[in-house]
C-alpha positions as CSV (number, residue, x, y, z in Angstrom):
1,M,6.3,19.4,0.4
2,D,4.3,22.8,-0.7
3,T,0.5,21.7,-0.6
4,L,0.3,23.5,-3.8
5,T,2.8,21.3,-5.7
6,A,1.2,18.0,-3.9
7,L,0.5,15.3,-6.8
8,S,-2.6,14.1,-4.8
9,P,-5.1,16.3,-3.1
10,L,-5.2,14.4,-0.1
11,D,-1.6,15.9,0.5
12,G,-2.8,19.4,-1.1
13,R,-6.0,20.8,-1.0
14,Y,-7.6,18.6,1.8
15,A,-4.1,18.4,3.7
16,S,-5.1,20.2,6.6
17,K,-8.3,18.5,7.1
18,L,-6.4,15.1,7.3
19,T,-3.9,15.8,9.6
20,E,-5.2,12.8,12.2
21,L,-4.7,10.1,9.5
22,A,-1.2,11.6,8.1
23,P,0.8,9.8,11.1
24,I,-1.0,6.5,10.8
25,F,-0.9,5.7,7.4
26,S,2.2,7.7,6.3
27,E,5.5,5.8,5.6
28,F,6.5,7.1,9.1
29,G,3.1,5.6,10.5
30,L,4.2,2.5,8.9
31,I,7.9,2.1,10.1
32,Q,6.5,3.4,13.5
33,R,4.4,0.6,14.2
34,R,7.1,-2.1,12.6
35,V,9.2,-0.9,15.3
36,A,6.6,-1.6,18.0
37,V,5.7,-5.0,16.7
38,E,9.7,-5.7,16.8
39,M,10.1,-4.4,20.5
40,A,6.8,-6.7,21.7
41,W,8.2,-9.7,20.0
42,L,11.8,-9.1,21.4
43,E,10.2,-8.4,24.9
44,A,8.2,-11.7,24.7
45,L,11.2,-13.7,23.5
46,C,13.0,-12.0,26.6
47,D,10.2,-13.0,29.1
48,A,9.9,-16.7,27.8
49,E,11.9,-19.0,30.4
50,Q,12.6,-21.8,28.0
51,I,14.5,-19.5,26.1
52,P,17.7,-18.8,28.2
53,E,19.9,-17.0,25.6
54,A,17.0,-14.2,25.6
55,H,17.6,-13.9,29.5
56,A,14.7,-12.1,31.5
57,L,14.4,-8.3,31.3
58,T,15.3,-6.1,34.1
59,N,12.8,-3.2,34.4
60,E,15.5,-0.6,33.3
61,E,16.0,-2.7,30.3
62,R,12.1,-3.0,29.5
63,L,11.8,0.7,29.6
64,T,14.9,1.2,27.4
65,L,13.2,-1.5,24.8
66,W,10.2,0.4,24.8
67,A,11.5,3.8,24.7
68,I,12.8,2.9,21.1
69,A,9.1,2.4,19.9
70,K,7.7,5.1,22.0
71,D,10.0,7.8,21.4
72,F,10.2,6.8,17.5
73,S,10.8,10.3,15.7
74,L,10.7,11.4,12.1
75,D,14.5,11.5,12.4
76,D,14.5,7.7,13.4
77,A,12.5,7.2,10.6
78,R,14.8,8.9,8.3
79,R,17.5,6.6,9.7
80,V,15.3,3.6,8.8
81,K,15.4,5.0,5.2
82,T,19.0,5.6,5.1
83,I,20.0,2.1,6.0
84,E,17.0,0.7,3.4
85,A,18.8,2.6,0.9
86,T,21.5,0.1,1.2
87,T,19.7,-3.2,2.1
88,N,16.8,-2.7,-0.6
89,H,14.5,-4.2,2.1
90,D,12.2,-2.1,4.3
91,V,11.8,-4.5,6.9
92,K,15.4,-5.6,7.3
93,A,16.5,-2.1,7.8
94,V,14.0,-1.5,10.4
95,E,15.8,-4.6,12.3
96,Y,19.4,-2.8,11.5
97,F,18.0,0.4,13.0
98,I,16.8,-1.4,16.0
99,K,20.2,-3.4,16.4
100,E,22.2,-0.1,16.3
101,R,19.6,1.4,19.0
102,L,20.8,-1.6,21.2
103,A,24.1,-1.2,20.6
104,G,26.3,-0.1,23.6
105,T,23.4,-1.1,25.7
106,S,22.9,-4.1,28.4
107,L,20.6,-5.3,25.4
108,E,23.2,-5.8,23.1
109,S,23.9,-9.3,23.8
110,R,20.3,-10.1,23.0
111,S,20.4,-8.1,19.8
112,E,20.1,-11.2,17.1
113,F,16.9,-11.8,18.5
114,V,15.5,-8.9,17.2
115,H,13.3,-10.3,14.3
116,F,14.3,-13.7,15.5
117,A,12.7,-16.5,13.3
118,C,10.5,-13.7,11.5
119,T,9.4,-13.3,8.1
120,S,8.9,-9.7,7.0
121,E,5.2,-10.3,6.5
122,D,5.0,-11.5,10.3
123,I,6.0,-7.7,11.2
124,N,4.3,-6.0,8.2
125,N,0.7,-7.7,8.7
126,M,0.7,-6.6,12.6
127,A,1.8,-3.0,11.3
128,H,-1.2,-2.8,8.9
129,A,-3.7,-4.4,11.3
130,L,-2.5,-1.5,13.7
131,M,-2.7,1.0,11.2
132,L,-6.3,0.0,10.1
133,R,-7.2,-0.1,14.1
134,D,-6.0,3.3,14.7
135,G,-7.3,4.7,11.4
136,L,-10.6,3.4,12.1
137,A,-10.8,5.0,15.4
138,V,-10.3,8.4,13.4
139,L,-13.1,7.5,11.2
140,R,-15.2,6.3,13.5
141,A,-15.2,9.5,15.6
142,A,-15.9,11.4,12.8
143,Q,-18.7,9.3,11.8
144,K,-20.3,9.4,15.1
145,K,-20.3,13.1,14.9
146,L,-21.8,13.4,11.6
147,T,-24.7,10.9,12.6
148,E,-25.4,12.7,15.9
149,T,-25.9,15.9,14.1
150,L,-28.1,13.9,11.6
151,A,-29.9,12.6,14.0
152,S,-30.4,15.9,15.8
153,F,-31.8,17.7,12.9
154,A,-34.2,14.5,12.4
155,V,-35.5,15.0,15.7
156,E,-36.0,18.9,15.3
157,T,-37.7,18.2,12.2
158,K,-40.0,15.0,13.0
159,D,-43.0,17.0,12.9
160,A,-42.3,18.4,9.4
161,A,-44.8,17.1,6.9
162,M,-43.3,16.7,3.4
163,L,-44.8,15.3,0.3
164,A,-42.7,12.1,-0.1
165,R,-41.2,11.2,-3.9
166,T,-41.3,7.8,-5.1
167,H,-40.1,7.3,-8.6
168,G,-39.4,11.2,-8.2
169,Q,-43.2,11.3,-8.4
170,P,-45.4,12.7,-5.3
171,A,-46.4,10.2,-3.3
172,S,-47.7,9.5,0.6
173,P,-46.8,12.4,2.8
174,T,-43.9,11.6,5.3
175,T,-42.1,14.0,7.8
176,V,-38.6,15.3,7.0
177,G,-37.2,13.9,10.4
178,K,-38.6,10.2,9.8
179,E,-36.6,10.2,6.2
180,L,-33.6,11.6,7.9
181,A,-34.0,9.1,10.7
182,V,-33.9,6.2,8.2
183,F,-30.5,7.1,7.4
184,V,-29.5,7.6,11.0
185,H,-30.8,3.9,11.3
186,R,-29.0,2.5,8.7
187,L,-25.6,4.3,9.4
188,N,-25.7,3.3,13.2
189,R,-26.2,-0.3,11.7
190,Q,-23.3,-0.5,9.9
191,S,-21.4,1.4,12.4
192,A,-22.3,-1.4,14.9
193,Q,-20.4,-3.7,12.0
194,L,-17.4,-1.5,11.8
195,D,-17.0,-1.8,16.0
196,A,-17.6,-5.7,15.7
197,I,-14.6,-6.0,13.6
198,V,-11.3,-7.0,15.4
199,M,-8.2,-7.4,13.0
200,P,-6.8,-10.7,12.4
201,A,-2.9,-11.1,12.7
202,K,-0.3,-13.8,12.4
203,M,3.5,-14.4,13.6
204,N,4.2,-17.7,12.5
205,G,7.0,-17.6,10.1
206,A,7.8,-17.9,6.5
207,V,5.2,-20.1,5.3
208,G,2.9,-20.3,9.0
209,C,4.3,-23.3,10.2
210,F,6.6,-21.9,12.9
211,N,9.4,-24.1,11.0
212,A,12.6,-21.9,12.0
213,H,11.1,-21.3,15.6
214,L,11.0,-24.9,16.4
215,S,14.6,-25.8,14.7
216,A,16.2,-23.5,17.7
217,Y,13.8,-24.3,20.3
218,P,11.5,-27.2,19.8
219,A,10.1,-27.1,23.5
220,V,8.5,-23.5,23.2
221,D,4.8,-23.3,22.6
222,W,5.3,-20.8,19.9
223,E,1.9,-20.7,19.0
224,A,1.0,-19.4,22.4
225,L,3.9,-17.0,22.6
226,S,2.8,-15.4,19.3
227,R,-0.9,-15.2,20.7
228,R,0.8,-13.2,23.8
229,V,2.2,-10.4,21.4
230,I,-0.7,-10.4,18.9
231,E,-3.7,-10.6,21.3
232,G,-1.7,-9.3,24.6
233,A,0.4,-6.5,23.4
234,F,-1.9,-5.3,20.9
235,G,-5.4,-6.5,21.2
236,L,-5.6,-8.2,17.9
237,K,-7.2,-11.5,16.9
238,Q,-4.3,-14.4,16.1
239,N,-5.1,-16.3,12.7
240,V,-3.3,-19.8,13.2
241,L,-3.9,-21.0,9.8
242,T,-1.8,-18.8,7.2
243,T,0.4,-19.1,4.2
244,Q,3.5,-16.5,4.6
245,I,0.8,-13.9,4.6
246,E,-2.2,-13.2,6.8
247,A,-4.8,-13.7,4.1
248,H,-6.0,-10.1,4.5
249,D,-9.9,-11.3,4.6
250,G,-10.2,-9.2,7.6
251,I,-9.1,-6.1,5.6
252,A,-11.7,-6.8,3.0
253,E,-14.3,-7.4,5.8
254,L,-13.5,-3.9,7.0
255,F,-13.3,-2.0,3.8
256,D,-16.8,-3.8,2.6
257,A,-18.2,-2.7,5.7
258,L,-16.5,0.8,5.6
259,S,-17.8,0.8,2.0
260,R,-21.4,0.3,2.7
261,W,-21.5,3.1,5.4
262,N,-19.7,5.1,2.8
263,T,-22.6,4.1,0.0
264,I,-25.5,4.9,2.8
265,L,-23.7,8.4,3.0
266,L,-23.7,9.2,-0.4
267,D,-27.3,8.1,-0.9
268,L,-28.1,10.7,2.0
269,D,-25.9,13.3,0.0
270,R,-28.0,12.8,-3.2
271,D,-31.3,12.8,-1.3
272,I,-30.2,16.2,0.7
273,W,-29.1,18.0,-2.5
274,A,-32.9,16.8,-4.2
275,Y,-34.6,18.2,-1.3
276,I,-32.3,21.4,-1.3
277,S,-33.1,21.3,-5.3
278,L,-36.8,21.1,-4.6
279,G,-36.9,23.9,-1.9
280,Y,-37.5,21.8,1.2
281,L,-34.6,22.6,2.6
282,G,-32.7,25.9,2.4
283,Q,-29.1,26.7,2.9
284,K,-27.7,29.4,5.6
285,T,-25.5,32.0,3.6
286,V,-21.8,32.5,4.7
287,K,-20.7,36.1,4.4
288,G,-17.8,36.1,1.6
289,E,-18.8,33.0,-0.2
290,I,-19.8,33.1,-3.7
291,G,-22.0,30.3,-5.4
292,S,-21.2,31.1,-9.1
293,S,-18.8,33.3,-10.8
294,T,-21.5,34.8,-13.0
295,M,-24.9,34.3,-11.0
296,P,-24.7,36.0,-8.1
297,H,-28.0,34.7,-6.5
298,K,-26.4,31.1,-6.4
299,V,-26.2,29.6,-2.9
300,N,-24.9,25.7,-4.3
301,P,-24.9,22.5,-2.4
302,I,-21.3,21.9,-2.9
303,D,-20.9,20.5,0.4
304,F,-23.1,17.4,-0.4
305,E,-21.6,17.4,-4.0
306,N,-18.0,17.1,-2.7
307,S,-18.6,14.4,-0.4
308,E,-20.5,12.5,-3.1
309,G,-17.5,12.8,-5.2
310,N,-14.7,11.7,-2.5
311,L,-17.2,8.8,-1.4
312,G,-17.0,7.7,-4.9
313,L,-13.2,8.0,-4.8
314,A,-13.0,6.4,-1.6
315,N,-15.4,3.3,-2.2
316,A,-13.5,2.9,-5.5
317,L,-10.1,2.0,-3.8
318,L,-11.6,0.4,-0.7
319,E,-13.6,-2.1,-3.0
320,H,-10.9,-2.5,-5.5
321,M,-8.8,-3.5,-2.3
322,A,-11.3,-5.7,-0.7
323,R,-11.5,-7.8,-3.8
324,K,-7.9,-7.9,-4.5
325,L,-6.0,-8.3,-1.2
326,P,-7.4,-12.0,-0.3
327,I,-5.8,-13.2,-3.5
328,S,-2.5,-14.8,-3.5
329,R,-0.5,-17.1,-5.5
330,L,0.3,-20.0,-3.6
331,Q,1.9,-19.3,-0.3
332,R,3.0,-15.6,-1.3
333,D,3.3,-13.2,-3.8
334,L,3.9,-9.4,-3.7
335,T,1.0,-8.0,-5.6
336,D,-0.3,-7.0,-2.1
337,S,2.5,-4.7,-1.1
338,T,1.8,-1.7,-3.4
339,V,-2.0,-2.3,-2.7
340,L,-1.5,-2.0,0.9
341,R,0.2,1.2,0.8
342,N,-2.8,3.0,-0.6
343,M,-4.6,2.1,2.4
344,G,-4.5,5.7,3.8
345,V,-5.9,7.0,0.6
346,G,-9.3,5.3,0.9
347,F,-9.7,6.4,4.5
348,G,-8.5,9.9,3.6
349,Y,-11.3,10.3,1.1
350,S,-13.5,9.1,3.3
351,L,-12.8,11.5,6.1
352,A,-13.0,14.6,3.5
353,A,-16.3,13.3,2.5
354,Y,-17.4,13.1,6.4
355,Q,-16.5,16.6,7.2
356,A,-18.0,17.7,3.9
357,T,-21.4,16.2,4.8
358,L,-21.1,17.6,8.5
359,K,-20.3,20.8,7.1
360,G,-23.2,21.0,4.6
361,L,-25.4,19.9,7.6
362,G,-24.5,22.7,9.5
363,K,-25.5,25.1,6.8
364,I,-29.1,23.4,6.0
365,K,-32.2,25.0,7.4
366,L,-36.2,24.0,7.1
367,N,-38.1,25.7,4.2
368,P,-41.9,25.5,5.9
369,L,-43.6,27.3,3.5
370,R,-42.4,25.1,0.5
371,L,-43.0,22.3,2.2
372,E,-46.6,23.5,2.8
373,E,-47.0,24.4,-0.8
374,D,-46.0,21.7,-2.5
375,L,-48.5,19.4,0.0
376,N,-51.2,21.9,-0.9
377,E,-50.7,21.1,-4.6
378,A,-51.1,17.3,-4.1
379,W,-54.3,16.1,-2.9
380,E,-54.2,13.5,-5.1
381,V,-52.4,11.7,-2.4
382,L,-55.3,11.2,-0.5
383,A,-56.6,8.8,-3.1
384,E,-54.6,6.3,-0.8
385,P,-56.5,6.5,2.4
386,V,-59.9,7.0,0.4
387,Q,-59.5,3.8,-1.8
388,T,-58.3,1.9,1.4
389,V,-61.4,2.7,3.7
390,M,-63.7,1.4,0.4
391,R,-61.9,-1.6,0.3
392,K,-62.4,-1.9,4.1
393,L,-65.9,-1.5,3.9
394,G,-66.2,-3.6,0.5
395,K,-67.3,-0.9,-1.8
396,P,-67.1,-1.9,-5.3
397,N,-63.9,-1.4,-7.2
398,P,-62.3,1.4,-5.3
399,Y,-59.0,1.2,-6.3
400,E,-60.5,1.6,-9.9
401,Q,-62.5,4.5,-8.9
402,L,-59.8,6.4,-7.1
403,K,-57.7,5.8,-10.3
404,E,-60.3,7.3,-12.3
405,L,-60.5,10.4,-10.5
406,T,-57.0,11.1,-9.8
407,R,-54.6,9.9,-12.5
408,G,-53.1,12.3,-14.7
409,K,-55.5,14.7,-13.5
410,K,-55.3,18.0,-11.1
411,I,-57.0,17.4,-8.0
412,T,-58.0,20.1,-5.6
413,A,-59.2,19.9,-1.9
414,E,-62.8,20.8,-3.2
415,S,-62.9,18.0,-5.8
416,M,-61.4,15.3,-3.3
417,R,-63.9,16.3,-0.5
418,Q,-66.7,16.2,-3.2
419,F,-65.8,12.6,-4.1
420,I,-65.6,11.5,-0.3
421,N,-69.1,13.3,0.1
422,G,-70.8,11.6,-2.3
423,L,-69.4,8.1,-1.1
424,D,-71.9,6.0,0.8
425,I,-69.8,5.2,3.7
426,P,-70.6,5.4,7.7
427,S,-70.2,8.6,9.1
428,E,-67.3,8.1,11.2
429,D,-65.1,7.3,8.8
430,K,-66.5,9.9,6.3
431,K,-65.6,12.5,8.8
432,R,-62.2,11.0,9.1
433,L,-61.6,11.2,5.4
434,L,-62.7,14.6,5.3
435,D,-60.5,15.7,8.4
436,L,-57.4,14.5,6.1
437,T,-55.1,16.9,4.5
438,P,-51.8,16.3,2.8
439,A,-49.9,17.6,5.7
440,R,-52.0,15.5,8.4
441,Y,-51.5,12.3,6.2
442,I,-48.3,11.3,7.6
443,G,-49.3,7.9,9.7
444,I,-47.2,7.4,12.7
445,A,-43.9,9.1,10.9
446,S,-43.3,11.6,13.8
447,Q,-43.3,8.9,16.3
448,L,-41.0,6.6,14.5
449,V,-38.1,9.2,15.0
450,S,-38.1,8.0,18.5
451,H,-36.5,4.6,17.2
452,I,-33.3,6.1,16.3
453,Q,-30.5,3.9,18.2
């Protein structure tokens, strides 16, 4: 497929940026993991002493078994799809493919234990969990790089005083670094929640009761045997109470947590966009790049805009799947099947967004002159400390006095200091207020950056 003819930008314009996700969430990635699950189940059956017909594996047989999964190739996947063209059933096609590979080996006599007592969802739910686990590892690596870059810039700018804007209007000053540190803290909190998620999985038959399993081998502890595969072989978490399908609540938890991470990043994108618009942050120019087809001076914050758009697409998909997937009629309906095939789309737009933000962070630079200029034009923000000191000293109507002085009026350094000099307050308090400037009125903003974890 030529990227120029791709239906989706994930396989077209952004394809080169998403190469790590393609082997995981593609049809190939799904089939490959189905094969791995089937191999682990067959191995567990052969290792179970109470299943004599699936007698123990030799070391050579074990290697042969796992080579089918580990060496699974694109040609192997094509063979599975060829079989599926006849079966019209994707998981059964995997079973037949494995039996083909076992033919002519010492394992052929145990080929009927491939997919033994399983329903398709036993294989699929584990394959999907493995895809999500592996895909999340890719996203978490990108998230970590992004937050570390942001944290580094926050530390670098922790002392850079900046006029805050609440409701878009001038407010008590802060520092650039402290405001960025807020986002690092928020993103790290969501990262910890993502890291705590262990995907649940099931391998308990057609309606979750091990019906077929017990009909063949009533003495086997099937719950323990399936746990050995789910938790021992793949590091997932066994869900013992299911219908035909694993309820997808774990997937919903993951997607909700990922959506929250994305939402915070989108908030950051918009704030940095605004700081660039205000001139607080500048952008390094890249030779050869063009900002506008008609306005030569333009250096647009396109990376943050690109990230914002892709995050919106990612969350639209992730949030839909989180709402839809936990709902299935009675013991099973098939509405989840086509939805689950789009998991990689949500991850793809997320990764494209992370890369765009990271690229944008690599271009931004502080504009100290513009920061200073805005602070020097906002002496009215010192109304807050002045009225606060007056309140502590019991002066009458301090808030109202400062409101009358400043609201809707142009306040200068001279007019503010004239007001302070006219106050009947202790000399120590008066000196502290007179020493204040908007740039010095930043509280402990600089120190707060050290709380980044």
